[in-house]
N, C-alpha and C positions, 0 to 999 in steps of 0.2 A: 212214365209211371202210370199206374192204374188210375190214380186220381185225375191226372191230366187227361187221360183217355176218356174217362167218364164225363168230363166236362164237354168233350167233343161229340159224344154220342147223344142221340135223341131219338124220339119216336114220333111218328105221325099219327093222327087220329085213326088212320086205317090199320094201324098196328105194325106198319113197316118201320124198321130201324133206319136211322140216318146216321151217317158218319161223315164228318167234315175233315178233310185233310188240311192241316195248317202248313204254311210255308216252312216252318221248322221241321215238320215231319217229312216233307218232300226233300228238303236239304239233307237231312240225316240219311234218308233212303238212298239218295244219289251218291253220297259219300260211301255208303256201305257197298253199293254195286261195284265201285271201283276196286274193291277187294274181292276178287271173283269168288262168289259163294254158290253159284248155281251149278254145283257138281251133280249132275243127274246121270242116270244110266245111259248107255249108248242108244242112239237113235230110235225113234218111234215110227218115222215115216220115210221109207226109202225113196230116193229121188234120183233121177238121171242127171240133175244139175242144170239141164238146159233152161228150164223155166226160172231158175234161181240166179241167172247171171246178174241181174241188177243188184241183188243182195250181195253177191260175191264182189261185184265192182265197188259197192258202197263200203264193204269191209276193207278191201284193199285201199280205198281212198282214205278211210279213217286211219289205217296204219301209216300210210305215207304222210298224212297231215300231222299225226302225232310225232313221227320222226322229224319232220320239218320244224315243228315247234320246239322240239328238244334241241336240235342242232342250232337254232337261232337263239337258244337260251331265253326264250320269251317267258317261260313258265317254270316255276320251281317244282319239278318232278323228275323222276328217272324212268327209263324204259326197261322192261324185262322182255327178253326174247324178241325184240323188235316189234312187239305187239302191245303189250299191256303197260299202261302207265301206272306208276306208283307215286302218289303225292308225297313229297317230303313233309309238307305241312298240310293240315286239312284244307280243302278248297273252300274259299270264302263264298259259299253258296248264298248266304244271307247278307243283306245290307245291315251292318251293326246298329245303325241309327233307328231304323224302323222295323227290323227283324222280318223283312219280306225278301222273297227270292230276288236275286239280281236279274233273273231271266224274265224280262218283261216283253220282249219282242214276240209277236204272235207265232212266228216260226219256231222260236225257242220253246214256247208253251206247248205248241203242237207236238214237238219232238218229245218233250217230257211226258205228255199224255200218252203218246204211242209207246214210250219206254215202259210206263206203268202197265199198259195193256199187254205188252209183250211178256213182262215178268209174270203177270197174272195168268196168262195163257200157258206159259211154260210150267208154272207151279201146279196147275190143275191136273187132276188124274184122268180127266176125260180126253179122248183123242181130239187133236186139233188139226186144222189144216195149216201146218207150219210153213208151207210154201207161201200161202197168202199172207201170213203173219210177217214173214221175212221181207216180202215185197212191200208191205205197208210201212214197215220200219225203214226200209231203204228209201222209200219215197219221202217220208218225213225227214230223214237225214238230208237228202238232196235239197229239199226246200230250205232247211236250216242253213246248209252250207252256201246256198246261192244268195241268201239274204243277210247272213250274220257273220261278219269277218272277225277273226281273232288274231291275225298276224299283222304285219305292216306297222302302222303307227299305233294301233290300239293298245299293245302292251305298254307303251310309253304314256299315252293319253289316259287310259283307263285300265290299269293292270289287273284289277280284280275282275272286271268283266271279261277280259281276255282269258284269265285263269278259269273262270266258270265255264266259258264256252269250250275251252280245251277239255275241261272235266266232262262236259256233256258229250263231247266227241269220244272220250275214253269209255264212257258208259255205253254209248251206241256201239262201239267196236266190240266190247265184251259180249253184249247181247246178240249181235249179229253172229259172232263166232259160236256162241252157244246154239243158236238156231241152226246154223249151217252144219256144224260138226256133230253135235249131240242129237239133234232132232231129225235133221234131213240126211245126215251121214254123207255129206259132201265136203269138199275142201273149202277152207276159208283162206284164200290167198292173201299174202301181205303185199303183193305187187302184181300188176297186170301189164 
């Protein structure tokens, strides 16, 4: 609401406006991204695809991990077209006791930061270097994946954290697909 937003806005003595994102705002945004809304016109930056292989690999890895989590029944969601996850219930991004994001690991936070930067860059009307943006997002994903597990025993031990991490995986996959197909006009493979 506007009143809630006004409480989060401020200004510095220099005249600059400041905006503080709350955990609730980040959680709402992450949930919104899982419902693909970035329907933009076809590509802005033609690419041969050679320099984007890490982003294509990360996209394919996201797809295969989503399929694996679905097959293992670890998370309450369904898959559309072997790519996009659709949450049956909203993902529990926030811890209900303290209303903070469950994403506390530095690699999780870094990936969320890169996701926000990616959406911001996609939404701007200024030309971007989408290849570099896709590579930065794929690097953040690889760091997250190497440090933050979400299958195995985690769904039993901490099911909400597992759900949130799979949700983060789904958001990453959607944005990589947007960058590869709509901005760079190259394929976003579901398997390699």
